N, C-alpha and C positions, 0 to 999 in steps of 0.2 A: 680768307677768299683768295682766288685763283691766282696762282704767281706762274705757274707752267702750264703747258698743255699739249697736246698731241696735235700737230695740225695737219693738213691735207695736201695731198699734189696737185697738180694744174689739171692733171687727166678728170681729178675729181671733181674739183671745181669746174671743168666744161660739161663732163657727165652725167652729173648729179645734183649740180646747184646750178648749169644754166646760166654762167655765170665766166666767159673766156679771160685769160688773163690778159691784163693790160700795158701794152710797154714795158715787160720785161721777164725774164725767163724764170722758172720755176727752180731759183737756187735757193730755197731756204731748209732751214734744220726739223728732223723728226720732231723734236722737241721744243718746242717754243720759251723763253725766259723774258725777264726784261732786255730792254733795248735790242731784243732778236728781230732780224726781216721776218715778216709771216703775212701771208695773205686774208686779205680783207674783201669783203663784197660789198659793193655801194650799187645804187641805181633810181630807178623812180618810172614811172609810166611802165612798167611791166617789164622794163631791160636792164639788166645787170652786166654788170662787168666787176672782174677782179683786180685786184692792184696788192701791190708790194708796200705794205707799210713796218716802221717801228714799234713795236708791243711796246707802253708805255706813252699816255698823252703827250708827256716833257720830253723828248730825248735826251739821253743823260747830253750831247753834245748842242743843245738848245740851252741848257743849264746855265745862267750866268756866271762868270767867275766869282767865286767866293760866297756863291749858295750852295750848302749842301745837299749833298744831293737824295732827292726824294721821289717814291715809289707815286705811280700815279696810273698801273695796270688795272685800276678798278675802282670806278666811279658810283659812289654811293647814287641809288634813287633821291635820296631824300633830302641831299646837296648838290646836286649834279649842275643843277640853277645856279647857284651861289658862290662856288668856287671857281678861281678865273682859270684854273686850270683846264675846267671840261663846260665851263657856263656859256663862252662865246659860240662854241659846237652847237651843243644843247640849245640856245637859243636860235641859231640858223640851221638849225634841221638836219646837221650832219651824222646823219645818222648811216650806222654800217652793219652788215653782221661778220662775225667773224667766223667760219667753219672749222670746226675740229673733229677729232675721232675720241678725244677724250681730253676728261682736264682732270688735275689732281688735287686733292685738298691733306691735310693732316687729321688724323682718327685719333685719339684720345684714351678711348676705351680701354687698351690695356694698362693704363697709368703713364703710359709716354705718348709720344709721336708717332703714329707709324703712317706713311706717304700708301691712300688710298687713290684708284682709279676709277674714276665715276664717268659712264658713257650710255649711250641706247641700249635697253634691253633688246633689240632688236637688231642689233650691232653695226648698224648704218650711222653715215657721218651726219653731223647736226651742226647747227650755227645758235650761235647768242649775240645778245643785241650787245652793240658797242656805238660806239662815237669815232669820228677822226678829224683829222684837221691836216692839214699842208703848210708845209717849211720852204723858204728861200736860202738856198745853199748859198757859200759865200762864191760859186762859182756858178751861179745862175740859174741851179738847176732846179726841180719842186720835188721834194721828200713828205712824207705820209708819216701818219704816227696816230697810235690807236688806243682805247681804251674799253673796258667791258662795263658792262651796268649791273651792278649787283644791288638785290632786293633782301629782305628780313625774311628767312627762314627759322627760327623760334619755333612752330610749328609744323616746317614740315616734315615727315616721317625717319626720311633717308638725311636729307642734308642739317637736320639737328643733330646728328649725329657727327660731324665733323667739328675740329677746330676745339679750344680750350674748356673743359666744362662750363666754366665761368664768364666765356665771352659771349658776345650775342653772336646768332649763327647768321650765315649770310648767304647766300645763292648768285649765281649766275643768274641770267634771263634767258631760259632755252627758250628760242621762238619755234611754235610750230609750223612745219613745213608750210600749209596751206597759209600760213601769214608772211610771209617772208617779203610778198613784195606790198602787202600792206603797210609793214613796220618801215621799209624803205619809200616809202611815197607819203607816209606822212606829213602834215603840213604845218602842226602847230604841236606845242607842247604838251596839250592836253590829251590831243589823237596819241602821240608817243604813249605819254604815261599808262593809257588803258592797255596797252603792250605789255608793261611789266608785272608779270604774274608769274607765279612760283608753277614748273612742271608737275604733271602728273607723275608720282612717286614708282607708280606700277608700270609706267613706260619705261624707266630707270634701273642701272644695275650698277653697281659698286663692288669692288674687291681690294683687297690687300695687296699692294703694289711697291714695296721697299726698294729703292734703287740702290745697288748697289756698285760701290767704288773700291778700288784695290786699296790695301796699304803697305806701308812698308815692313819688311822681312825684320820680323823679332829680334831682338838684341842677345837671347838668349840661342841661338839658332834652328829656332821655327821657323816653319815655313810660314811666306805671305801669301795672305786670304784676303775676301773680301769684308767688308763691313754694311751693315745698310747705313743709308744716306737718305733723310726724306726728300734734299731735290736734287 
């Protein structure tokens, strides 16, 4: 399941998604990881707005003392109404769109994990289905967090190529642009579930995109270089 992706700018939020940024500036990183701030799109009745929220439904700062940190970046559609991290937002209809340029998944076809970048064949930004919630901070301010919904992709020609060969294949739910407002305006769980479908593979593209990071100089006097890293 997705653990990092390429975000969009405030200008793209406004011009492409018709979702002006509410109450914040576009100060987030190009790539989002767990607990990083990133924009999401909320709204109803055809009116959209963007919020800055923490990636992961339960931010690290809100995990109770003594509880081991756990990941809530992805919510399985099959259990989203059962797990207490997600169920309240799902039942309350707190649906959002997570706008992005591309997301990353590990491909094991070479025998080891290689990071692949997945996006749209037309190279345009897109959005995936998500949930969000609000938090009351110690200083009285309000913050937000979000998760992305995933569904089984065992039969999807592209997404079935990702992750370990013996693992279940999963995919983010890419929402067609014509259905953005319908998704955001869902009023019950059954209506929302009707949107949780795999995206047409011919409209997607994936390429190997290993991330390089510096390594220390070699002890034998060799030159420092870069080594592939999955994330």
